[in-house]
VMD Tcl script that draws the C-alpha trace (Angstrom):
set ca {
  {24.61 -12.73 7.20}
  {22.52 -14.34 9.94}
  {19.30 -13.30 8.20}
  {20.46 -14.87 4.93}
  {21.30 -18.11 6.72}
  {17.88 -18.15 8.40}
  {16.11 -17.73 5.07}
  {18.31 -20.34 3.38}
  {17.62 -22.82 6.19}
  {13.86 -22.39 5.77}
  {14.20 -22.67 1.98}
  {16.33 -25.80 2.27}
  {13.86 -27.46 4.67}
  {10.98 -26.84 2.29}
  {13.07 -27.94 -0.70}
  {13.78 -31.28 0.98}
  {10.08 -31.89 1.64}
  {9.13 -30.85 -1.89}
  {11.78 -33.14 -3.39}
  {10.48 -36.05 -1.31}
  {6.95 -35.30 -2.49}
  {8.10 -35.18 -6.11}
  {9.75 -38.59 -5.81}
  {6.62 -40.01 -4.21}
  {4.37 -38.53 -6.85}
  {6.52 -39.98 -9.63}
  {6.20 -43.38 -7.98}
  {2.41 -43.23 -7.69}
  {1.36 -41.26 -10.78}
  {-1.78 -42.45 -12.51}
  {-2.74 -42.41 -16.16}
  {-6.14 -40.78 -15.44}
  {-5.42 -37.17 -14.58}
  {-7.36 -35.50 -11.80}
  {-9.14 -32.22 -12.52}
  {-6.54 -29.39 -12.24}
  {-8.60 -27.52 -9.65}
  {-8.88 -30.60 -7.46}
  {-5.18 -31.30 -8.00}
  {-4.37 -27.73 -6.91}
  {-6.34 -28.18 -3.71}
  {-4.65 -31.55 -3.18}
  {-1.14 -30.10 -3.57}
  {-1.98 -27.30 -1.14}
  {-3.33 -29.79 1.42}
  {-0.41 -32.19 0.87}
  {2.03 -29.32 1.46}
  {0.15 -28.32 4.62}
  {0.29 -31.89 5.92}
  {4.03 -32.05 5.34}
  {4.33 -28.62 6.93}
  {2.71 -30.08 10.03}
  {5.10 -33.01 9.96}
  {8.03 -30.61 9.60}
  {6.95 -29.04 12.89}
  {7.70 -32.33 14.62}
  {11.31 -32.10 13.45}
  {11.76 -28.32 13.58}
  {9.14 -26.70 15.85}
  {10.87 -23.32 15.75}
  {11.19 -21.13 12.69}
  {14.66 -20.65 11.30}
  {13.68 -17.02 10.70}
  {13.45 -14.83 13.78}
  {12.03 -11.61 12.33}
  {8.24 -11.45 11.99}
  {8.54 -9.32 8.87}
  {10.96 -11.76 7.25}
  {8.69 -14.66 8.16}
  {5.87 -12.93 6.29}
  {8.09 -12.26 3.27}
  {9.23 -15.89 3.40}
  {5.60 -16.99 3.19}
  {5.53 -15.84 -0.45}
  {9.20 -15.75 -1.45}
  {10.13 -19.34 -0.58}
  {7.15 -20.91 -2.40}
  {7.90 -18.71 -5.43}
  {11.54 -19.83 -5.48}
  {10.53 -23.46 -5.03}
  {7.92 -23.14 -7.78}
  {10.68 -21.93 -10.10}
  {12.99 -24.76 -9.05}
  {10.25 -27.30 -9.77}
  {9.59 -25.64 -13.14}
  {13.29 -26.00 -14.06}
  {13.28 -29.63 -12.91}
  {10.26 -30.27 -15.13}
  {11.94 -28.62 -18.11}
  {15.09 -30.67 -17.53}
  {13.01 -33.87 -17.45}
  {11.30 -32.90 -20.72}
  {14.70 -32.28 -22.36}
  {15.76 -35.79 -21.30}
  {12.55 -37.24 -22.77}
  {11.14 -38.19 -19.37}
  {7.57 -37.76 -18.20}
  {6.72 -34.96 -15.83}
  {4.16 -34.68 -13.07}
  {2.14 -31.64 -12.07}
  {4.38 -30.63 -9.17}
  {7.03 -29.91 -11.80}
  {5.02 -26.93 -13.02}
  {5.35 -23.56 -11.31}
  {1.77 -23.27 -10.05}
  {1.61 -26.72 -8.49}
  {5.11 -26.47 -7.01}
  {4.19 -23.07 -5.60}
  {0.92 -24.34 -4.08}
  {2.63 -27.29 -2.44}
  {5.36 -25.08 -0.97}
  {2.82 -22.41 0.04}
  {0.82 -24.98 2.02}
  {3.98 -26.06 3.82}
  {5.12 -22.45 4.41}
  {1.69 -21.37 5.63}
  {1.60 -24.05 8.32}
  {5.16 -23.25 9.38}
  {4.33 -19.53 9.43}
  {1.23 -20.07 11.53}
  {2.59 -22.58 14.02}
  {6.31 -21.91 14.53}
  {7.58 -19.78 17.34}
}
mol new
graphics top color blue
foreach p $ca { graphics top sphere $p radius 0.5 }
foreach p [lrange $ca 0 end-1] q [lrange $ca 1 end] { graphics top cylinder $p $q radius 0.2 }
display resetview
């Protein structure tokens, strides 16, 4: 049970940061789209920056096991990528515009950048 709570805490932290990023991106979206490769790099870097900021609030990992931390490095971004994909699909159904982070790949890259920094720098 403790392991599940640790993983859920890490997932929730990253979900909060990704949701904040999505709101910010919706507020600042531009008509001229950036090249998808450059956008991918940007989402990865933006996630890493927010991962660094998350260390100021939570310098220790919620997950104690080294093996679980490694699994979390891929699993949490994959889950968050799926969540962002579903958010994007829900926005399309409501006739609203979407932004790139609401696609699996971009949501995954953002969350992976955040998770990678937390993996590398948490104790």
